[in-house]
N, C-alpha and C positions, 0 to 999 in steps of 0.2 A: 408380210408386214412391209409397210411403206416408211422408209427413213427419210428425212429431210436432206436435201442435196446441200453439200458443203464444199467450199473450195479445197484444193489439195493442201495439205499441211495443217488444216484446223480441225479441232476436235469439239464436238457438242459440249458446251458447259453443263456441268451438273449442278442444277438448281437445289439448293437447301431450303427447306421450309423455313419461314422467319423463326418460328418458335425454336426449331431444332438448331438454327444458327446461333440464335441468343443463348441456348444452353451450351453450345460447344465453345463459345467465346467467354461466356461469364457463368462458370459452374457454380461460384457462391451465390450468385443472384438467383439461379435456377433453385438451388437448395433452399434459400430463403423464401422464394415464392411458393415452393411446394409446402414448406412449413406452414406459411401463412395460410394456404388453402385448407390444409388439415386443421389449423387452428378455428378457421371460420366454420368449418364443418362441424367442429365439436361444441362451438358456441351457438350455432344456429340448428337446433334440433328439428327434425322434421315435425309439423304439426299435422295431425289428422283431423279432418274435419268430416262429421258424419251428417247427412241430410235425410231426416225421416220423410220419404216421399209421400207417406200417407197424411201426415199431420203438417208437414212444411217446416218443422223444427230442425234448425241447423245448430249442431252442437260441435264446439272444438273440445277435442278430448284433452289437449294440453292444458286448456285453462277451465274447462267445464262451463263455459258461458253458452247459453242456449238462446238464440236469436229467432224470433218469429218472421217468417216470410209471408208476404201478401198472398191471399188465396189465388189471385191471377196468375201467379208464377209457380204454383204447386204442380205436382206431377198430375197428369191426366187420367182419366179412367179408360183402360184399354177397350176398344171396340171388340165385337164378335162378329165379323163378317166372314162367312165360309168361302175360301179360297180353293181353286183347283189346282192340281199338280201339273198340268199342261202348261207348256211355255207360250208366251205371247208370239203370235205370228204377225207378218206385215199387214194383212187385211184387218185384223182387230186393232192393231196400232194406229192405222189411219182413221178408223172410226173413232177411237178414243180421242185423237186430236181434234176430229171434227166435232165431237160432242163437248170437249172441255175447253177448246181454244175461245177466248174472249167470254167465258161463263163468269157470272157475277155472283158473289156471295157476301156474308157478313162475317166479320171477325168476332170470334168468341173470346179471344184473349189478345193482349197486346202483342203486336206483330212487329219484331225488330228488323230493322236494316242491317246491312252487312253483307259482305261476300260470302260468307260461310252460311249464314241463315239457320233456321231451325231443321231439326232431322226427326221425322216421325216414323217409328216402326209400324208396319202393318199389323193391326191387332195388338200392338205393343205400346212401349212407353215413349216419351218425349225426351230429346236430348238437345240441349240441356234443360234442367229442370232446378227449381229452387233458386238457390243463390247464383248459380251460374246463368240462369235465365235473366235474373234481374240484373246482374252485371252486364249482359250483353245489351239489354235494353238502355241502361244507363250510358254505356260506352258508345253505342251505335246510333241511338236515337230510335223513334217509334215510327214505323210506316203507317199503322192503323191501330186506332184505340178500339176497345171492346164496343161493338155495334156499328163500327165504320164499315163502308161499303168497300169490297175487294174485287179485283178484276184479274182473271187468270190470262195475263198477256201473252205468255208462251208456255208450251209444254214440251219438255225433252225426255227422250227415253234413253237410259243407259243400261248397263248389264244386269244390275239387280236394284235399279231405283228409277223413280220417275221425278223429275225436278220441275218444280213450277215457279214460274216468275210472276210475282204479284206487283201490280200497279207499275209495270215497266221495268222491274228488276232493280237490283242495287248496284249494278256496274253501269258506267257511262257508255255511249256508243262509241266503237272504235277506241277502246281504252288503250290499246297497244300502239296504233297508229298515230295516237295524239303526240307521242313523243318522237316522231319522225318528220324531219325537215329536209327539202331537196333545194340545193343551190349551188353556184359556182364559187362562192367565197364565204368567209365567216359572216360578211355584213349583207350578203344577198341571198337569203334562204327564204323558202316558202313552206309553211306546214302542210303535211299531207291532208289533214283534216281540218277544214276551215269552219268557222263559225263559232259562236259562243252559246254552247247548249248548256241549259240549266243543270243543276246538281240533281243527280237521280235520288229519288225518294222512295224506291220500291224495296221489296223484299224477296227472299228466296226461300222455298220450302221443298224439302226433299222427303218422299215417301219411299222407304226401303222395303225390300223383301228378302226372303231367305234363299240364296242361290240365284234366282232368276225372277223376272217379272212373270207372273202367271196370266192366264186368260182372265180379262176383266171387262165389265161393262162400265159405262158411265156412271150409272146409279152406284154401283159398288165402290168406285173410286171416291164418289162423293160421301158414301157412308164412311169410308176409311178417315176421310178428312173432317168429319163432323166435329170431333173435339176442338178444332182449331177454326174451321170455316163451315158456316152454315149456309146451305144453298136452297133453303125453303123460301117461299114468297112471303115476305114479311115487309111491314112498314119500318122505317127507320127507328121509331120509338119500341116497336115489338123486339127489334133485333138488339137494342140497347138493354132493355129490361130483361131479356132472357139470360143476360150474363149475370144478373144480381140476385141475391137472396129473395125468397118469396115475400117477406114482409116488406122490404124496400120496393119491390116490384109492384105490389099492391098499392102502396102509398104513391108511387109516381102515376100508375094508371088511374088512381082516384084524385089526382091533382092536388095531392097534399105535400106540403114541404116540412121536412124534419130537420131538426138541428144536427149539424154533422154532414149534410149532403153536401156534394160538390156543385159547382156552377152548372155543370152539364145535366145533372140530375134535376136542378131547379128549372133549367130550360125545357127539359123534357116534360116535367110536370106542369108547369105554369106558363111556359112560352117566355117571349121577351117582355120585360116589365114596361109599364106605362111611364114611370119616371124613374130616374136614377140620380142619386146624390152621393158626393163624397165628403165625409167629415172626419174629425179627429175625436177620439175618446182618451184624453190624456195624451200618452205617447203613441197610441195605437190608432193607426189609419184604419178606415173601414169603408164599405159601400153599402149604400141602403137602396134595395130594389123595392119599389111600391107598386102592389097590384090592386086594382080596383078604385072606384070613386064613390063618394057618398051620393045617395043614401044606401048603396051597397056596401058589404063588408069591405074594409081596407086592410091588406096584408102587407107589413113591413118586414122584409127579409134583410138581415144585415149579414154582409159578408166580409170576411178578412182573408185576404189571400185568395184562396180557392175553396174556402169551407164556409158553411152558414154556422155563424156563432149565436143567432139570436132571431127569434121569430115573434112578432107582435100582431096579434088579430084585433082590429078595433071595429066594433058594432055600435051603431046609433042607440043611445040611451043605456048602453051597458058598460061596464068597466073593461078596459083593454085587457086582454089575456096575453102574458109573456111566457115564452118557453126559452129556457136557456140550456136545458140538460141535453147532452150529446146522446142521441138515440140511434146513431148509426154505427158507433165505435164497437159495439158488441157484434154487429152483423158484418162488418167489412173488416177484413184482415189488413193489418198495417205492416209496414217495414221497418218501424222504429223500435222493435223489441217489446211492443205492449201486447198484452194477452189477446188471444183470439176471441174468447168469450169473456164476459165479466166474471170476476171471481166470486166464488160461493160465499155469501155472508155468514154461513155458519161455520166456515173453516178459519183457523187462526194459524198464522205462521210463527213458530216459536224459534227464536235465535239460540245459537249454541251458548249453553250455560244459563239460559233463562228457565229457571226452575220455579214453579209455583208451590207455594207453602201455605198451609192454613194456620193462622196464628193461635187458633182456639185449640186445636188438636195436635200440632207438630211444634217441636222445639226449633229455635232458630239454629242456623248453621253455625258450626264452630268457626272461630277466627281462622284466617289462613296461617299456616306453620310450615316451616321448612324441615320439619321431622319425618322420617319415614314412618309408615304404618306400624304401630306396635313399639316404636322406639322410645327409650326412657333416657332421662339425663340424671346425672348424679344429684342434682337438687331436688328431684321429684320425691326422695325418700324422707327428706326433713319435713317435720310436722311444723306446720305454721298455724299459729293461733288465729282464731276467728277475730276479725276485727269487729269491734263494738261501736255502736254509735257514739260520736263525740258529744260530751255533756258541757255545754257552755255554762259558765257561773250566772246565778240569777242576778240581775241588777239590783242594787239597793235603792230603797227610796230616796228621793233628793231631799235634803234639809232645807229649812227656810233661807233663802239667800240673805246674807249679812254682808256688810261691808268688811272686806278684808284689809287688815292693816298694810299700808303701803300700796294700796291700789292707786292713791292719788300721789304722784310724784312731787307735787308742790307742798304737800303737808309733811311736816317733821315726823320721822318715825316715832312711834309710841311703844314703849316697852310693854311687854305682855302683862296682863293683870296679875298673874300667878308668879310674877318674879319680883323679889324683894330688892329695894334699891341698896346701893353699896353704904356702908357706914360713913358717917361725915368725918372729914379729916379736921383736926384741932388747928392746923396751920392755915386752913382756908377759911375765909370768912363765909359763914353761913347767910343763908337768905334773911332778910329783914322780916322781924315779926310784926304782924299788923298791930297798931295801937289802938286801944279802946277809945272810943269816942263819947263825949259828954253829950247830954241831950241838948244843951244850949250853945255849944261851941263847935269848932271844927277839931278835925284829928290833931293831935300834937300840941294843942294850946294849954297853958297851965290852967289849973282850976280856978 
């Protein structure tokens, strides 16, 4: 054991870890910190997420939410390549490097960037798959899309795996020496690696085996990589359509455009458009791709973002035919949680408490109550009479309208006809009696 040399009279200082030093000085703080950690552990229960590698459904067991993952990120179908038990020797390793170095193929799935890359087990499954695969693509970016060309720029052999560098690899050259500078002072330094190299855009793929790398040939390695990379001689359109469902592949090879296609699918199906125009439909911007010129058929393909939302085919002397229904949604898997296949029209989703009743044969449900089943209240034994319908009095026929006394306030009140007038008082002078009149004179004149 080698000990550091110290001058006489000096002892080596005992270094205390920062956390232990803090606990030693502040015991109350340490206790509070431990309590906080336990509280957070109780408030944040572990969430278990289950991924069905066959269907691609991702289920969170704590919430019961199911998410649909795009078919391009689902688990692969394992290969069945017979492998020998003998270990790879030096001669076979050089032959593999000579056969695989600079070999070109086509990506069958999105190949993400990143230092770690994808790991494929020989005749086994892919890691990661499902949601982890999708998260890697989102975080690191894409090195190659399905159908893009890939080049095996480097092949490395380790104890139990073969590491392939695709399109230059994900790491920059001299990634450690880039942080080293040489100089005589803080202001006079020169970096060891000079030059402004571009950001790497490659990827890494690891092919793993059990225990050791067995004796292999170049064709066997290509067969093991077939779920991710196809080394067959193909045209770019063949390599791209081989990654799609049969119906969509047939439409592209037949040069038909379907609503729901991406711009890449339209380019492979129809090529570059003869004319492009950008317009607005209310608040939605869109791009119109026009194929053909009269007197031939003219096809208008409307694109919003990266999807076809409308296809119009105009023929001379005929009414234009317009397609707006998405025909690709049922064939292409999505990552936004929509169903993989369209729902069965004969099925119906019944919510909790949604009970169907036939009003002709079933009685209505009783009103809600706070009673327990079979519970009776004291008032239930009292007999209550049956309520009979209310009988309203019949209206009498209206009499002939007559003038009611006192209806006009300007006229003096007249006594009723059936009331006798009061007797006359002798002390009061009575009303003057009318005098008879003679035929030849006026009233009150002597005869």
